C-alpha positions, 0 to 999 in steps of 0.5 A: 368735761361736760357729762352726757345727758339721756333722752328716750325719745319715743317718736311713734308707737307704730310697731310690727309687734304687739309683745305681752309685755309692752307699755304701750299696749299692756292695758289697751290692746286697741290703744290709738297709735300716736306719732309726733309730726315733723314739727313737734319733732323739731320742737322737741329736739330744740327743746332737749338741745336748750335743756343741755345748754342751761345745765352744761350737758351733753345731749345723747338720744336713744331714739324709739317707739314703737319701731322708729324706723316706721316713722315717716320722718325717720331719716329726717330726724336722724339727718338733724342729729348729724347735722348737730353732731349728736351721737344715738342709739336706736331701740327697735325691731329687726325686721326692716334691717338690711346691709343698705339700712345698717350702713346708712345708720351708721353714716348718720351717726348711730352707735348702737341698735338695741334688740330684744330677746325674752326668750328661746324660739318658743317662748320668745316668739310667744311674746312677740310674733312668730319668726321674731326669734330667728330675724333678731338673730339674723340681723346682729351679723348686719348690725356688727358688719356695719360697724354698730355695736349690737346690744341685746336687751332681756326683760326678765319675769317669772315666765322667761327667767329659766331661759335667761341662762340659754339666752346668754349662751345665743347671744354669745355664739352670735357675736352680740356686742352688749347683752344686759337684762331688766326686770319686767315692771308690772302695769296697773293691771299686775302687781307681782313678777312672780319672783321671790328675793331668793329666787332672784339672788340666785338668779343672778348667781347663775349669771354671774357664773355663765358671764365668768365662763364665757369671759374665760373662754374669751368672748367678746360680748360685753355683760351689762349689768343693769340691774341695780341689785348687781351691786348687792350681789356683788358687795356680798361676794366681795366683787364691790367694795364700798370706797374709803373716800366716799362722802357722807350724803352723796350719790355715786350710782344706782338708779338714774331716775331724777339724775341724768336721763328722761322719757319723751313720749309721742304724745309729748308727755314727759316722763321721769322713767318709762317704767315708772307709769305714774311718773309723768311730769309735764309736756315737752310741746308745752313745757321747758325741760330746763324748768321741769328739771328743777321743779316737778323732777325734784319729787324723784330726788328725795333720797331720804324718802326710800324706806328700806334702801335709806337705811342700807349702806349701799344706798348711794350705789344701789337703790335697786330699781324704783320702777319695779317697786312702784309697779307693785306698790304705786310708790317710787320709794318703797323696797325693790320686791326682789331685794333680798337684804335683811336691814336690821 
């Protein structure tokens, strides 16, 4: 059976918000807003299909921006995806959603729609813009009614970490289908997210208790433990055990950078990971993705270079978040700054 390959495709920088932690505007609030034209969109799409044909993969697209729905060729792109029976997820804003739009998204094949909550009302609206919190919660029902799975993602830093337990309660009450969080990745101007390893361990323990409490009460929200430090936490609590059948020098889980995804920006730039600021590996307008995969992407698959993880028994399943490490140290293979494990 073929495995999926994920393309995180930013078709435009256009957006209704100017989030304080956004990659696009974090270093340049006056940045020119880029968007692909229709010819570039088609070229990118068929370059991705060529990649999947070469490597015997099934394409999966995460269509995003900016807010992708603001692109004037957004619906043409979805029509192209439907024509080729390719599933996709939208990562976007809530502001332009209504029952008609959500039904149309579903008809084109949208499986999931991801929104963001980065705090309770005051905190979230400070990060994004006034009214964003209430609008986000309001549109969850709209997404669910259309038969699309609603996803809420939280970006965690020292600023909002104490509000995450309340966010969990809020998304469960709102009927969100999937909830996950990931840590903020520092930009070149910021080197710390302000969370110590012990603080992050304790935070995961609090979230774990919250998840179990809600599951016990019959909630239908799926808690996606996206951060790979969950593997370390669950190993220490006994929830995860290293399989006896595990083979040496095999990779079974952890960060998928260099494994089953890549990111494409509106400029055509290809990144190994959008969260790794210095991971540009080519340009989809000029380079064949299938060639990039076996050339420039190799530098993200040298697992022996992980300074701390390569000495850890959980290396094949964890490796923390190289994007957060890279944001702090400028080195993809540096130690995850929130990893609390002591390597003897």
